[in-house]
N, C-alpha and C positions, 0 to 999 in steps of 0.2 A: 547842486542841480538840487533846486529844490522841489522838497515831496513835502506834498498835506498828508498824510494815515489821518482816516477819519474811520472811529468805531465807536459801539453803543447800539446797532442798530437793532430789528427785534421784530417779533410779533407780540401784540399787546393789544386786552381787549379793551375796547371803549371804555371810560372814565379812569387807565389805567397811567401810570408815567416811562419817562426813557430819556435816560442821559446820555447825548452824544460828544466824542470829544476830538476833533483834530489836532494834533501833531504837528506842527510844522519845524520845517530841517534847511540846510543850504545855504544859508544866509543869512544876514540882520535882518530883524521885521522892524526897527526899530520905527518911529512913526507911523507904519503899516495899519491897514485897518482889517479887523477879522469880520464874516460873517457865516452866513447858512443862508443858502436856494433850494428853491425841492422843487420836484417836474414829478407832478404824478399821469399817469398814460392818458395819451389824447392832448395834454395839456400845456401851453408854452412854462417854461422854467421864471419863477420864481422868486423873489427876494423871499427870504420870512424874516434876519433881523441882524443886525450891523453894527459893530462896535469899535471904540476908536481906542488909537494904544492907551491913552491914560483911562480910558474907562465915562470920560467922560461925556462921549456922548454916543449914544444908543439907540439905533432906531427897529423897531419891531411893526411889523406888520397889523395893520386894523385884524385880521383872520386868524390873527394865532391873540392879539394881545392881553394881558392877563394873562392868558394861560403857561408862555413861552417866555425864559429868561436867558436872558444870552448874560455870558461873563468870559473873562481871559483872567492867565495866570501869565503871564508876561515871561518871569525866569524859565517858564516853563515850556514857551512858544506854543500856547495852545489856548485853544478856545471851546466853548462849553456851550452846551442848548440842551437846556433841563425844560423836556417837553412835560405838563402837568396836563391832566383834562383830556385825553385826550381823545376825538372822532376820529369816523370811519374818514372823512373826508383829511383829512392829514395824512392816509397813506400818499407817498410815494415816494422818491430817489431823494437824499438829501445829501448835497454837495457844498464839502466848503470855502470859504474862497477868503486868500488875501490877497490886497489894493494897495497900491499906495507909494510915494506917502501920500495920505487923506484922510482924513475920517470918518469916512463913513467909505463902501463897496458899495466901487460903483457897480451897471452891467455888464462890463467885461473886463473882470478882476487879470490881475498879472496873472494869476495862478488859481488853482483848478484839482481838489480830492477830486477821488475816482468816483465818488457816493459811494453813500451805505443807506439799504433799506429800510426803510419804516413802514408797516405796516396793522393796519388799527383795526381787530373785527369788532364785528357790533352784534 
């Protein structure tokens, strides 16, 4: 059974940083893309960032470009989201996702994490 376990969310002041981690288990993820979505209250879920198995294909949403960085460690089946210069509008539940075989995470990934709350205070 595939499991995605997220960690690293919390409360931070505007301008601060957080690092989210997501560890995947339960199968082999070779050639699978990993990524992060977020959903703010009253809004639709949106993709934040995606990274291919090799790391050679990376997508970052315009709203977080230059502030958020996605990376992965295939030896640990783990994807990270480094979030810097956080803004109140980044407040959301952040979800890890795994999709594939693919270079990018689609809108309906094969696997989802349970979500982790990120709250940015002004």
